[in-house]
C-alpha positions in Angstrom: 0.1 -11.0 5.3 -0.9 -10.4 1.7 -1.1 -6.7 0.6 -2.4 -5.6 -2.8 -0.7 -2.3 -3.7 -0.9 -0.1 -6.8 2.5 0.9 -8.1 3.1 2.7 -11.4 -0.4 1.7 -12.6 -0.2 -2.0 -11.8 -1.5 -3.9 -8.8 1.1 -6.0 -7.0 0.3 -8.7 -4.4 3.1 -8.9 -1.8 3.4 -11.2 1.2 5.2 -9.5 4.0 4.9 -8.3 7.5 2.6 -5.3 8.0 5.3 -3.1 9.4 7.7 -3.6 6.5 8.6 -0.2 5.0 7.4 0.4 1.5 11.0 1.0 0.5 11.9 -2.6 1.2 8.8 -3.9 -0.5 9.8 -1.9 -3.6 13.4 -2.9 -3.6 13.6 -6.3 -2.1 10.3 -7.9 -3.0 9.4 -6.2 -6.3 12.9 -5.5 -7.6 12.3 -1.8 -8.2 15.7 -0.6 -7.1 15.5 3.0 -8.4 14.2 4.1 -5.0 17.2 4.3 -2.7 17.9 3.8 1.0 19.6 6.8 2.5 19.0 7.5 6.1 16.1 5.3 7.1 14.6 8.2 9.1 12.8 10.2 6.3 15.4 13.0 6.5 17.4 12.7 3.3 14.8 12.1 0.6 16.6 9.4 -1.3 13.6 7.1 -0.8 11.0 9.6 -2.0 8.1 8.2 -4.0 4.7 9.6 -4.7 1.4 8.5 -3.1 -1.5 9.8 -5.1 0.8 12.5 -6.5 2.3 13.7 -3.2 5.9 13.1 -2.3 6.4 10.7 0.6 9.3 9.0 2.3 9.0 5.3 1.6 11.6 4.3 4.3 9.1 5.2 7.1 5.8 4.3 5.5 4.7 0.8 6.6 3.1 -1.3 3.9 -0.1 -1.6 6.0 -0.5 2.2 5.7 -0.3 2.4 1.9 -3.9 1.5 1.6 -5.4 2.3 -1.8 -2.9 5.0 -2.7 -1.4 4.9 -6.2 2.3 4.8 -5.6 4.6 6.2 -8.3 8.3 5.4 -8.3 11.2 6.6 -10.5 10.5 3.6 -12.7 7.1 4.9 -13.5 7.3 8.7 -13.4 8.2 9.0 -17.1 4.8 7.5 -18.0 3.2 10.9 -17.4 3.9 13.8 -19.7 5.1 16.0 -16.8 7.3 13.2 -15.4 8.9 12.7 -18.9 9.5 16.5 -19.1 11.2 16.5 -15.7 13.4 13.6 -16.6 14.3 15.2 -20.0 15.3 18.5 -18.2 17.4 16.5 -15.7 19.3 15.0 -18.6 19.5 18.2 -20.7 21.0 20.1 -17.8 23.3 17.3 -16.6 21.7 17.4 -13.1 22.8 14.0 -11.8 26.4 13.7 -10.7 26.5 10.4 -8.8 22.8 10.1 -9.2 22.0 8.4 -5.9 19.5 11.0 -4.8 18.1 11.9 -8.1 15.1 9.5 -8.1 13.8 11.2 -5.0 14.7 14.6 -6.4 12.7 13.9 -9.6 9.7 12.6 -7.7 9.6 15.7 -5.5 10.1 18.1 -8.4 7.4 16.4 -10.4 4.9 16.7 -7.5 5.9 20.4 -7.1 5.3 21.2 -10.8 2.0 19.2 -10.8 0.7 21.4 -8.0 2.5 24.7 -8.9 3.4 24.9 -12.6 5.1 28.3 -12.1 6.9 27.9 -8.8 8.8 30.7 -7.2 12.3 30.2 -5.8 10.6 30.0 -2.3 8.2 27.3 -3.7 11.1 25.3 -5.0 13.1 25.6 -1.8 10.1 24.5 0.3 9.2 21.5 -2.0 12.8 20.3 -2.3 13.7 20.8 1.3 14.8 17.6 2.8 16.0 16.1 -0.5 19.7 16.1 0.1 22.2 15.9 -2.7 25.7 15.0 -1.4 27.1 16.1 -4.8 25.6 19.6 -4.4 23.7 19.8 -7.7 21.1 22.1 -6.2 21.7 24.9 -8.7 21.1 22.4 -11.6 18.0 21.0 -9.9 16.5 24.5 -9.6 17.4 25.2 -13.3 15.8 22.0 -14.4 12.6 22.8 -12.5 12.5 26.3 -14.0 13.1 24.9 -17.5 10.1 22.5 -17.1 8.0 25.4 -15.7 8.9 27.6 -18.7 7.9 24.8 -21.1 4.5 24.4 -19.3 3.8 28.1 -20.1 4.3 27.7 -23.8 
């Protein structure tokens, strides 16, 4: 089947089975390899992208269920001012260690800050829960989120 999906501001036509996970459409069909496969069960967050600004797990979202949602991936998040600020904070604070999970972390953090520009620690914990970092950079992730939040106030 042919599906027309909006990703990072562009429409892409893909020919695939309707139950193909969005993750594999992004990686294998469209060559957007920034979104990673982790667990395949929506439990680790490595495959996090945004659908209409909300973080979703692309490993369990079938292409037929994407509909008209605007999908944002790590390749496109820097096009927004907020996404760019989050990426800059990640670099300034040396958040990534191996980097495997960081695309999903950045997409989740950007969605949090878009909805809650001054998140509390509890807000950060809730928004980032399920985004696992095997390298344990959680302290730096929190610091980067707080740095962006502070920049939004000024």
